[in-house]
OpenMM code with the backbone's topology and positions (N, CA, C; nanometers):
from openmm import Vec3, app, unit

residues = "UNK UNK UNK UNK UNK UNK UNK UNK UNK UNK UNK UNK UNK UNK UNK UNK UNK UNK UNK UNK UNK UNK UNK UNK UNK UNK UNK UNK UNK UNK UNK UNK UNK UNK UNK UNK UNK UNK UNK UNK UNK UNK UNK UNK UNK UNK UNK UNK UNK UNK UNK UNK UNK UNK UNK UNK UNK UNK UNK UNK UNK UNK UNK UNK UNK UNK UNK UNK UNK UNK UNK UNK UNK UNK UNK UNK UNK UNK UNK UNK UNK UNK UNK UNK UNK UNK UNK UNK UNK UNK UNK UNK UNK UNK UNK UNK UNK UNK UNK UNK UNK UNK UNK UNK UNK UNK UNK UNK UNK UNK UNK UNK UNK UNK UNK UNK UNK UNK UNK UNK UNK UNK UNK UNK UNK UNK UNK UNK UNK UNK UNK UNK UNK UNK UNK UNK UNK UNK UNK UNK UNK UNK UNK UNK UNK UNK UNK UNK UNK UNK UNK UNK".split()
positions = [
    Vec3(-0.1992, -2.0653, 0.8986),
    Vec3(-0.0928, -1.9681, 0.9223),
    Vec3(-0.1541, -1.8287, 0.9332),
    Vec3(-0.1124, -1.7545, 1.0324),
    Vec3(-0.1658, -1.6202, 1.0532),
    Vec3(-0.1065, -1.5231, 0.9506),
    Vec3(-0.1864, -1.4242, 0.9143),
    Vec3(-0.1369, -1.3192, 0.8257),
    Vec3(-0.0278, -1.2398, 0.8970),
    Vec3(0.0736, -1.2010, 0.8198),
    Vec3(0.1791, -1.1184, 0.8769),
    Vec3(0.1345, -0.9727, 0.8827),
    Vec3(0.2082, -0.8951, 0.9581),
    Vec3(0.1828, -0.7517, 0.9696),
    Vec3(0.3064, -0.6763, 0.9255),
    Vec3(0.2845, -0.5566, 0.8772),
    Vec3(0.3958, -0.4670, 0.8444),
    Vec3(0.3872, -0.3471, 0.9380),
    Vec3(0.5018, -0.3086, 0.9887),
    Vec3(0.5122, -0.1902, 1.0737),
    Vec3(0.5738, -0.0807, 0.9878),
    Vec3(0.4999, 0.0276, 0.9724),
    Vec3(0.5435, 0.1371, 0.8865),
    Vec3(0.5781, 0.2568, 0.9740),
    Vec3(0.7079, 0.2868, 0.9798),
    Vec3(0.7561, 0.4011, 1.0581),
    Vec3(0.7618, 0.5214, 0.9649),
    Vec3(0.7022, 0.6323, 1.0092),
    Vec3(0.7018, 0.7548, 0.9296),
    Vec3(0.7532, 0.8707, 1.0140),
    Vec3(0.7714, 0.9843, 0.9499),
    Vec3(0.8141, 1.1015, 1.0262),
    Vec3(0.6997, 1.1611, 1.1081),
    Vec3(0.5802, 1.1016, 1.1028),
    Vec3(0.4657, 1.1439, 1.1857),
    Vec3(0.4353, 1.0426, 1.2956),
    Vec3(0.5049, 0.9269, 1.2916),
    Vec3(0.4781, 0.8215, 1.3885),
    Vec3(0.4727, 0.6866, 1.3183),
    Vec3(0.4328, 0.5841, 1.3926),
    Vec3(0.4338, 0.4468, 1.3426),
    Vec3(0.2923, 0.3913, 1.3389),
    Vec3(0.2640, 0.3131, 1.2347),
    Vec3(0.1368, 0.2420, 1.2287),
    Vec3(0.1609, 0.0998, 1.1794),
    Vec3(0.0622, 0.0137, 1.2048),
    Vec3(0.0726, -0.1280, 1.1708),
    Vec3(-0.0415, -0.1658, 1.0775),
    Vec3(-0.0094, -0.2474, 0.9766),
    Vec3(-0.1113, -0.2994, 0.8859),
    Vec3(-0.1067, -0.4516, 0.8876),
    Vec3(-0.2245, -0.5121, 0.8891),
    Vec3(-0.2327, -0.6568, 0.8676),
    Vec3(-0.2374, -0.6784, 0.7180),
    Vec3(-0.1590, -0.7750, 0.6692),
    Vec3(-0.1528, -0.8064, 0.5260),
    Vec3(-0.2360, -0.9321, 0.5000),
    Vec3(-0.3329, -0.9223, 0.4106),
    Vec3(-0.4259, -1.0326, 0.3854),
    Vec3(-0.3652, -1.1367, 0.2915),
    Vec3(-0.2632, -1.2054, 0.3425),
    Vec3(-0.1987, -1.3104, 0.2634),
    Vec3(-0.2966, -1.4226, 0.2296),
    Vec3(-0.3959, -1.4439, 0.3155),
    Vec3(-0.4925, -1.5517, 0.2948),
    Vec3(-0.5912, -1.5196, 0.1830),
    Vec3(-0.6333, -1.3933, 0.1710),
    Vec3(-0.7366, -1.3562, 0.0728),
    Vec3(-0.6822, -1.2833, -0.0498),
    Vec3(-0.5616, -1.2292, -0.0411),
    Vec3(-0.5005, -1.1563, -0.1534),
    Vec3(-0.3531, -1.1951, -0.1642),
    Vec3(-0.3254, -1.3229, -0.1921),
    Vec3(-0.1864, -1.3714, -0.1879),
    Vec3(-0.0928, -1.3065, -0.2898),
    Vec3(-0.1411, -1.2744, -0.4092),
    Vec3(-0.0548, -1.2120, -0.5107),
    Vec3(-0.0162, -1.0711, -0.4655),
    Vec3(-0.1161, -0.9936, -0.4253),
    Vec3(-0.0939, -0.8534, -0.3907),
    Vec3(-0.0163, -0.8404, -0.2600),
    Vec3(-0.0571, -0.9152, -0.1584),
    Vec3(0.0149, -0.9111, -0.0306),
    Vec3(0.1574, -0.9631, -0.0497),
    Vec3(0.1737, -1.0673, -0.1312),
    Vec3(0.3069, -1.1225, -0.1570),
    Vec3(0.3990, -1.0234, -0.2258),
    Vec3(0.3449, -0.9453, -0.3184),
    Vec3(0.4219, -0.8410, -0.3865),
    Vec3(0.4702, -0.7378, -0.2844),
    Vec3(0.3804, -0.6921, -0.1973),
    Vec3(0.4143, -0.5926, -0.0959),
    Vec3(0.5210, -0.6487, -0.0014),
    Vec3(0.5017, -0.7728, 0.0428),
    Vec3(0.5973, -0.8364, 0.1346),
    Vec3(0.7356, -0.8461, 0.0703),
    Vec3(0.7407, -0.8839, -0.0565),
    Vec3(0.8694, -0.8908, -0.1267),
    Vec3(0.9374, -0.7539, -0.1276),
    Vec3(0.8615, -0.6485, -0.1558),
    Vec3(0.9200, -0.5140, -0.1603),
    Vec3(0.9662, -0.4690, -0.0218),
    Vec3(0.8885, -0.5036, 0.0813),
    Vec3(0.9303, -0.4709, 0.2188),
    Vec3(1.0614, -0.5427, 0.2511),
    Vec3(1.0692, -0.6710, 0.2164),
    Vec3(1.1905, -0.7484, 0.2465),
    Vec3(1.3124, -0.6953, 0.1712),
    Vec3(1.2924, -0.6343, 0.0568),
    Vec3(1.4018, -0.5735, -0.0197),
    Vec3(1.4422, -0.4357, 0.0345),
    Vec3(1.3629, -0.3814, 0.1282),
    Vec3(1.3889, -0.2467, 0.1791),
    Vec3(1.3457, -0.1385, 0.0814),
    Vec3(1.2632, -0.1758, -0.0147),
    Vec3(1.2231, -0.0849, -0.1223),
    Vec3(1.1553, 0.0422, -0.0709),
    Vec3(1.0690, 0.0288, 0.0286),
    Vec3(0.9889, 0.1433, 0.0746),
    Vec3(1.0645, 0.2363, 0.1696),
    Vec3(1.1756, 0.1870, 0.2261),
    Vec3(1.2493, 0.2684, 0.3245),
    Vec3(1.2966, 0.3992, 0.2617),
    Vec3(1.2532, 0.5098, 0.3193),
    Vec3(1.2953, 0.6419, 0.2720),
    Vec3(1.2051, 0.7036, 0.1671),
    Vec3(1.1082, 0.6273, 0.1141),
    Vec3(1.0182, 0.6847, 0.0135),
    Vec3(0.9154, 0.7766, 0.0793),
    Vec3(0.8599, 0.8669, -0.0001),
    Vec3(0.7613, 0.9611, 0.0522),
    Vec3(0.6200, 0.9197, 0.0127),
    Vec3(0.5259, 0.9801, 0.0815),
    Vec3(0.3874, 0.9778, 0.0374),
    Vec3(0.3754, 1.0964, -0.0576),
    Vec3(0.3317, 1.0720, -0.1798),
    Vec3(0.3305, 1.1785, -0.2804),
    Vec3(0.1909, 1.2344, -0.3063),
    Vec3(0.0881, 1.1699, -0.2518),
    Vec3(-0.0478, 1.2159, -0.2793),
    Vec3(-0.1299, 1.2129, -0.1521),
    Vec3(-0.1963, 1.3235, -0.1250),
    Vec3(-0.2875, 1.3333, -0.0112),
    Vec3(-0.4170, 1.3956, -0.0616),
    Vec3(-0.5265, 1.3234, -0.0407),
    Vec3(-0.6593, 1.3740, -0.0747),
    Vec3(-0.7411, 1.3701, 0.0541),
    Vec3(-0.7765, 1.4874, 0.1101),
    Vec3(-0.8465, 1.4912, 0.2393),
    Vec3(-0.9696, 1.4003, 0.2420),
    Vec3(-0.9823, 1.3247, 0.3506),
    Vec3(-1.0942, 1.2331, 0.3732),
    Vec3(-1.1064, 1.1236, 0.2674),
    Vec3(-1.0012, 1.1057, 0.1857),
    Vec3(-1.0054, 1.0030, 0.0814),
    Vec3(-0.8865, 0.9091, 0.0939),
    Vec3(-0.7655, 0.9521, 0.0540),
    Vec3(-0.6490, 0.8632, 0.0584),
    Vec3(-0.5189, 0.9383, 0.0856),
    Vec3(-0.4225, 0.8612, 0.1364),
    Vec3(-0.2817, 0.8998, 0.1379),
    Vec3(-0.2121, 0.7914, 0.0553),
    Vec3(-0.1264, 0.8327, -0.0382),
    Vec3(-0.0667, 0.7366, -0.1316),
    Vec3(0.0843, 0.7505, -0.1327),
    Vec3(0.1535, 0.6372, -0.1385),
    Vec3(0.2994, 0.6355, -0.1433),
    Vec3(0.3508, 0.5129, -0.2164),
    Vec3(0.4826, 0.4938, -0.2092),
    Vec3(0.5431, 0.3763, -0.2702),
    Vec3(0.5984, 0.3988, -0.4094),
    Vec3(0.6083, 0.5253, -0.4501),
    Vec3(0.6628, 0.5584, -0.5819),
    Vec3(0.8076, 0.6025, -0.5641),
    Vec3(0.9042, 0.5277, -0.6227),
    Vec3(1.0448, 0.5660, -0.6055),
    Vec3(1.0779, 0.7022, -0.6676),
    Vec3(0.9990, 0.7479, -0.7643),
    Vec3(1.0199, 0.8791, -0.8263),
    Vec3(0.9548, 0.9910, -0.7463),
    Vec3(0.8538, 0.9567, -0.6659),
    Vec3(0.7794, 1.0572, -0.5908),
    Vec3(0.6847, 1.1385, -0.6767),
    Vec3(0.6609, 1.0935, -0.7994),
    Vec3(0.5803, 1.1701, -0.8948),
    Vec3(0.4395, 1.1142, -0.9135),
    Vec3(0.4187, 0.9916, -0.8681),
    Vec3(0.2921, 0.9240, -0.8941),
    Vec3(0.2962, 0.8389, -1.0192),
    Vec3(0.4107, 0.8362, -1.0871),
    Vec3(0.4230, 0.7589, -1.2120),
    Vec3(0.5215, 0.6423, -1.2023),
    Vec3(0.5967, 0.6342, -1.0941),
    Vec3(0.7017, 0.5325, -1.0845),
    Vec3(0.6558, 0.4032, -1.0216),
    Vec3(0.7362, 0.2995, -1.0423),
    Vec3(0.7092, 0.1683, -0.9842),
    Vec3(0.8386, 0.0957, -0.9563),
    Vec3(0.8258, -0.0284, -0.9132),
    Vec3(0.9429, -0.1102, -0.8811),
    Vec3(1.0012, -0.1682, -1.0091),
    Vec3(1.1276, -0.1341, -1.0342),
    Vec3(1.1996, -0.1919, -1.1483),
    Vec3(1.2718, -0.3162, -1.0989),
    Vec3(1.2343, -0.4306, -1.1535),
    Vec3(1.2943, -0.5572, -1.1128),
    Vec3(1.4386, -0.5617, -1.1623),
    Vec3(1.5347, -0.5732, -1.0705),
    Vec3(1.6748, -0.5738, -1.1135),
    Vec3(1.7104, -0.6902, -1.2063),
    Vec3(1.6363, -0.7987, -1.1996),
    Vec3(1.6673, -0.9144, -1.2841),
    Vec3(1.6206, -0.8960, -1.4280),
    Vec3(1.5100, -0.8216, -1.4470),
    Vec3(1.4575, -0.8045, -1.5830),
    Vec3(1.4804, -0.6637, -1.6369),
    Vec3(1.5046, -0.5677, -1.5456),
    Vec3(1.5187, -0.4280, -1.5868),
    Vec3(1.3856, -0.3644, -1.6223),
    Vec3(1.2768, -0.4364, -1.5952),
    Vec3(1.1427, -0.3865, -1.6287),
    Vec3(1.0628, -0.3620, -1.5016),
    Vec3(0.9616, -0.2756, -1.5161),
    Vec3(0.8739, -0.2508, -1.4031),
    Vec3(0.7893, -0.3756, -1.3766),
    Vec3(0.7874, -0.4165, -1.2502),
    Vec3(0.7032, -0.5303, -1.2120),
    Vec3(0.5586, -0.4819, -1.2070),
    Vec3(0.4728, -0.5575, -1.2714),
    Vec3(0.3290, -0.5295, -1.2660),
    Vec3(0.2582, -0.6578, -1.2273),
    Vec3(0.1611, -0.6448, -1.1398),
    Vec3(0.0916, -0.7643, -1.0912),
    Vec3(-0.0535, -0.7663, -1.1373),
    Vec3(-0.1097, -0.8863, -1.1377),
    Vec3(-0.2478, -0.9070, -1.1784),
    Vec3(-0.3420, -0.8440, -1.0754),
    Vec3(-0.4470, -0.7790, -1.1237),
    Vec3(-0.5483, -0.7216, -1.0353),
    Vec3(-0.6174, -0.8348, -0.9594),
    Vec3(-0.6173, -0.8238, -0.8279),
    Vec3(-0.6713, -0.9283, -0.7410),
    Vec3(-0.7798, -0.8645, -0.6528),
    Vec3(-0.9046, -0.8748, -0.6953),
    Vec3(-1.0147, -0.8169, -0.6182),
    Vec3(-1.1085, -0.9266, -0.5719),
    Vec3(-1.1813, -0.8976, -0.4656),
    Vec3(-1.2737, -0.9940, -0.4086),
    Vec3(-1.3818, -0.9190, -0.3315),
    Vec3(-1.5033, -0.9699, -0.3380),
    Vec3(-1.6122, -0.9105, -0.2586),
    Vec3(-1.5819, -0.9244, -0.1088),
    Vec3(-1.4937, -1.0183, -0.0736),
    Vec3(-1.4545, -1.0372, 0.0663),
    Vec3(-1.3577, -0.9294, 0.1145),
    Vec3(-1.3098, -0.8447, 0.0214),
    Vec3(-1.2116, -0.7416, 0.0573),
    Vec3(-1.2612, -0.6029, 0.0153),
    Vec3(-1.3655, -0.5527, 0.0839),
    Vec3(-1.4140, -0.4186, 0.0521),
    Vec3(-1.3236, -0.3116, 0.1139),
    Vec3(-1.3341, -0.1909, 0.0621),
    Vec3(-1.2572, -0.0800, 0.1194),
    Vec3(-1.3106, -0.0425, 0.2576),
    Vec3(-1.4438, -0.0476, 0.2744),
    Vec3(-1.5025, -0.0200, 0.4056),
    Vec3(-1.4703, 0.1198, 0.4546),
    Vec3(-1.4459, 0.1300, 0.5837),
    Vec3(-1.4147, 0.2585, 0.6464),
    Vec3(-1.2670, 0.2927, 0.6272),
    Vec3(-1.2237, 0.4018, 0.6865),
    Vec3(-1.0835, 0.4430, 0.6805),
    Vec3(-0.9924, 0.3295, 0.7253),
    Vec3(-0.8754, 0.3194, 0.6619),
    Vec3(-0.7756, 0.2213, 0.7030),
    Vec3(-0.7533, 0.1063, 0.6070),
    Vec3(-0.8255, 0.1035, 0.4936),
    Vec3(-0.8014, -0.0022, 0.3951),
    Vec3(-0.6673, 0.0232, 0.3270),
    Vec3(-0.5889, -0.0814, 0.3083),
    Vec3(-0.4605, -0.0762, 0.2383),
    Vec3(-0.4811, -0.1408, 0.1021),
    Vec3(-0.4554, -0.0664, -0.0054),
    Vec3(-0.4823, -0.1178, -0.1394),
    Vec3(-0.3756, -0.0697, -0.2367),
    Vec3(-0.3664, -0.1389, -0.3506),
    Vec3(-0.2692, -0.1030, -0.4537),
    Vec3(-0.3246, 0.0037, -0.5467),
    Vec3(-0.2421, 0.1038, -0.5728),
    Vec3(-0.2736, 0.2031, -0.6750),
    Vec3(-0.2325, 0.1442, -0.8098),
    Vec3(-0.2934, 0.1926, -0.9158),
    Vec3(-0.2615, 0.1443, -1.0498),
    Vec3(-0.3043, 0.2487, -1.1514),
    Vec3(-0.2696, 0.2256, -1.2775),
    Vec3(-0.3164, 0.3115, -1.3858),
    Vec3(-0.4565, 0.2667, -1.4260),
    Vec3(-0.5060, 0.3151, -1.5372),
    Vec3(-0.6365, 0.2714, -1.5872),
    Vec3(-0.6349, 0.1273, -1.6354),
    Vec3(-0.5158, 0.0714, -1.6523),
    Vec3(-0.5012, -0.0684, -1.6942),
    Vec3(-0.5127, -0.1553, -1.5691),
    Vec3(-0.6102, -0.2484, -1.5645),
    Vec3(-0.6315, -0.3257, -1.4411),
    Vec3(-0.5072, -0.3955, -1.3867),
    Vec3(-0.4261, -0.4590, -1.4716),
    Vec3(-0.3102, -0.5350, -1.4239),
    Vec3(-0.1814, -0.4503, -1.4260),
    Vec3(-0.1884, -0.3288, -1.3708),
    Vec3(-0.0727, -0.2385, -1.3784),
    Vec3(-0.0149, -0.2007, -1.2421),
    Vec3(-0.0674, -0.2550, -1.1325),
    Vec3(-0.0130, -0.2216, -1.0009),
    Vec3(0.1317, -0.2692, -0.9915),
    Vec3(0.2164, -0.1884, -0.9276),
    Vec3(0.3574, -0.2225, -0.9127),
    Vec3(0.3985, -0.2105, -0.7664),
    Vec3(0.4261, -0.0889, -0.7219),
    Vec3(0.4722, -0.0685, -0.5847),
    Vec3(0.3905, 0.0364, -0.5095),
    Vec3(0.3136, 0.1169, -0.5812),
    Vec3(0.2387, 0.2226, -0.5145),
    Vec3(0.1151, 0.1665, -0.4446),
    Vec3(0.0926, 0.2161, -0.3243),
    Vec3(-0.0228, 0.1741, -0.2466),
    Vec3(-0.0897, 0.2970, -0.1876),
    Vec3(-0.2128, 0.2786, -0.1451),
    Vec3(-0.2814, 0.3864, -0.0750),
    Vec3(-0.3517, 0.3302, 0.0468),
    Vec3(-0.3797, 0.4212, 0.1391),
    Vec3(-0.4572, 0.3889, 0.2584),
    Vec3(-0.5747, 0.4851, 0.2605),
    Vec3(-0.6945, 0.4291, 0.2750),
    Vec3(-0.8122, 0.5152, 0.2744),
    Vec3(-0.8211, 0.5941, 0.4045),
    Vec3(-0.8719, 0.7166, 0.3914),
    Vec3(-0.8904, 0.8061, 0.5058),
    Vec3(-1.0384, 0.8228, 0.5388),
    Vec3(-1.1222, 0.7528, 0.4657),
    Vec3(-1.2671, 0.7559, 0.4866),
    Vec3(-1.3290, 0.6452, 0.4047),
    Vec3(-1.4627, 0.6338, 0.4081),
    Vec3(-1.5298, 0.5299, 0.3298),
    Vec3(-1.4999, 0.5469, 0.1809),
    Vec3(-1.4807, 0.4361, 0.1101),
    Vec3(-1.4468, 0.4432, -0.0331),
    Vec3(-1.5058, 0.3233, -0.1077),
    Vec3(-1.6324, 0.2934, -0.0814),
    Vec3(-1.6966, 0.1763, -0.1423),
    Vec3(-1.6965, 0.1830, -0.2948),
    Vec3(-1.6920, 0.3036, -0.3510),
    Vec3(-1.6922, 0.3172, -0.4973),
    Vec3(-1.5661, 0.2596, -0.5611),
    Vec3(-1.4627, 0.2298, -0.4814),
    Vec3(-1.3400, 0.1686, -0.5332),
    Vec3(-1.3443, 0.0149, -0.5267),
    Vec3(-1.4451, -0.0392, -0.4579),
    Vec3(-1.4545, -0.1847, -0.4426),
    Vec3(-1.4590, -0.2535, -0.5784),
    Vec3(-1.3898, -0.3668, -0.5882),
    Vec3(-1.3849, -0.4506, -0.7081),
    Vec3(-1.3106, -0.3844, -0.8253),
    Vec3(-1.2476, -0.2703, -0.7999),
    Vec3(-1.1675, -0.2034, -0.9033),
    Vec3(-1.0212, -0.1937, -0.8636),
    Vec3(-0.9950, -0.1855, -0.7337),
    Vec3(-0.8594, -0.1744, -0.6809),
    Vec3(-0.8408, -0.2827, -0.5762),
    Vec3(-0.7213, -0.3412, -0.5723),
    Vec3(-0.6948, -0.4570, -0.4868),
    Vec3(-0.6648, -0.4163, -0.3435),
    Vec3(-0.7607, -0.4427, -0.2549),
    Vec3(-0.7393, -0.4258, -0.1111),
    Vec3(-0.6601, -0.5479, -0.0644),
    Vec3(-0.5502, -0.5236, 0.0075),
    Vec3(-0.4684, -0.6369, 0.0528),
    Vec3(-0.4287, -0.6260, 0.1984),
    Vec3(-0.4909, -0.5347, 0.2704),
    Vec3(-0.4607, -0.5213, 0.4119),
    Vec3(-0.5440, -0.4129, 0.4758),
    Vec3(-0.5208, -0.3939, 0.6055),
    Vec3(-0.5945, -0.2923, 0.6804),
    Vec3(-0.5074, -0.2442, 0.7953),
    Vec3(-0.5183, -0.1163, 0.8252),
    Vec3(-0.4485, -0.0593, 0.9407),
    Vec3(-0.5115, -0.1179, 1.0671),
    Vec3(-0.4278, -0.1766, 1.1522),
    Vec3(-0.4776, -0.2356, 1.2769),
    Vec3(-0.4366, -0.1533, 1.3986),
    Vec3(-0.3316, -0.0745, 1.3861),
    Vec3(-0.2880, 0.0151, 1.4942),
    Vec3(-0.2343, 0.1421, 1.4312),
    Vec3(-0.2653, 0.2571, 1.4935),
    Vec3(-0.2067, 0.3829, 1.4486),
    Vec3(-0.2830, 0.4547, 1.3385),
    Vec3(-0.4136, 0.4305, 1.3262),
    Vec3(-0.4907, 0.5014, 1.2233),
    Vec3(-0.4836, 0.6528, 1.2448),
    Vec3(-0.4690, 0.6950, 1.3710),
    Vec3(-0.4533, 0.8384, 1.3994),
    Vec3(-0.3265, 0.8939, 1.3337),
    Vec3(-0.2203, 0.8128, 1.3284),
    Vec3(-0.0956, 0.8537, 1.2609),
    Vec3(-0.1205, 0.8664, 1.1111),
    Vec3(-0.1865, 0.7657, 1.0528),
    Vec3(-0.2159, 0.7679, 0.9090),
    Vec3(-0.2920, 0.8952, 0.8729),
    Vec3(-0.3864, 0.9351, 0.9562),
    Vec3(-0.4696, 1.0525, 0.9264),
    Vec3(-0.3925, 1.1835, 0.9372),
    Vec3(-0.2736, 1.1803, 0.9965),
    Vec3(-0.1881, 1.3000, 1.0041),
    Vec3(-0.0940, 1.3127, 0.8849),
    Vec3(-0.0782, 1.2042, 0.8066),
    Vec3(0.0162, 1.2050, 0.6946),
    Vec3(-0.0296, 1.2986, 0.5836),
    Vec3(0.0669, 1.3617, 0.5198),
    Vec3(0.0413, 1.4512, 0.4067),
    Vec3(0.1456, 1.4231, 0.2988),
    Vec3(0.1218, 1.4750, 0.1793),
    Vec3(0.2198, 1.4614, 0.0712),
    Vec3(0.3518, 1.5188, 0.1193),
    Vec3(0.4603, 1.4459, 0.0954),
    Vec3(0.5935, 1.4884, 0.1386),
    Vec3(0.6401, 1.4177, 0.2640),
    Vec3(0.5468, 1.3630, 0.3436),
    Vec3(0.5900, 1.2850, 0.4594),
    Vec3(0.6595, 1.1576, 0.4113),
    Vec3(0.7512, 1.1088, 0.4938),
    Vec3(0.8408, 1.0013, 0.4537),
    Vec3(0.8169, 0.8740, 0.5349),
    Vec3(0.8322, 0.7595, 0.4659),
    Vec3(0.8374, 0.6302, 0.5344),
    Vec3(0.9841, 0.6085, 0.5689),
    Vec3(1.0192, 0.6156, 0.6946),
    Vec3(1.1597, 0.5991, 0.7297),
    Vec3(1.1992, 0.4517, 0.7253),
    Vec3(1.1052, 0.3637, 0.7651),
    Vec3(1.1356, 0.2203, 0.7648),
    Vec3(1.0060, 0.1418, 0.7574),
    Vec3(1.0063, 0.0374, 0.6765),
    Vec3(0.8929, -0.0548, 0.6693),
    Vec3(0.9488, -0.1945, 0.6920),
    Vec3(0.8917, -0.2645, 0.7905),
    Vec3(0.9424, -0.3971, 0.8276),
    Vec3(0.8264, -0.4912, 0.8569),
    Vec3(0.8502, -0.6194, 0.8415),
    Vec3(0.7495, -0.7202, 0.8729),
    Vec3(0.7607, -0.7613, 1.0184),
    Vec3(0.6464, -0.7888, 1.0797),
    Vec3(0.6474, -0.8479, 1.2141),
    Vec3(0.5714, -0.9788, 1.2026),
    Vec3(0.6215, -1.0796, 1.2637),
    Vec3(0.5569, -1.2123, 1.2527),
    Vec3(0.4451, -1.2239, 1.3534),
] * unit.nanometer
topology = app.Topology()
chain = topology.addChain("A")
for resn in residues:
    res = topology.addResidue(resn, chain)
    for name in ("N", "CA", "C"):
        topology.addAtom(name, app.Element.getBySymbol(name[0]), res)
């Protein structure tokens, strides 16, 4: 089965990411579930570090929020899923943000804007930008994801 892609529409344009369901099933599955719930629609990118990352997916917009599971009333946290087969590499890696606690990723993700090998094996890479990297590089803190959808 081929990996699915997510199309992320922003106020700067649209980009596409391939989701590594084959190599990072827990992390990609978490992202896919949130996309299917419409969780990311309307959220902002709250962190921009030049030549490093653009980060979003926080419902609070503060860098501290995550997805609260309506069934449990608790923040969903997933197991850290890293692999030597999933390096950050050049710009365009899609990975989960987390606290200093390895198994604390929830809904926040980042996209690298340059090489970030020092993050390898510490943060879960679960996809890569396949189209629209020029759009990603224009994003800044405060820009909005208007719609995130899966494409088969």
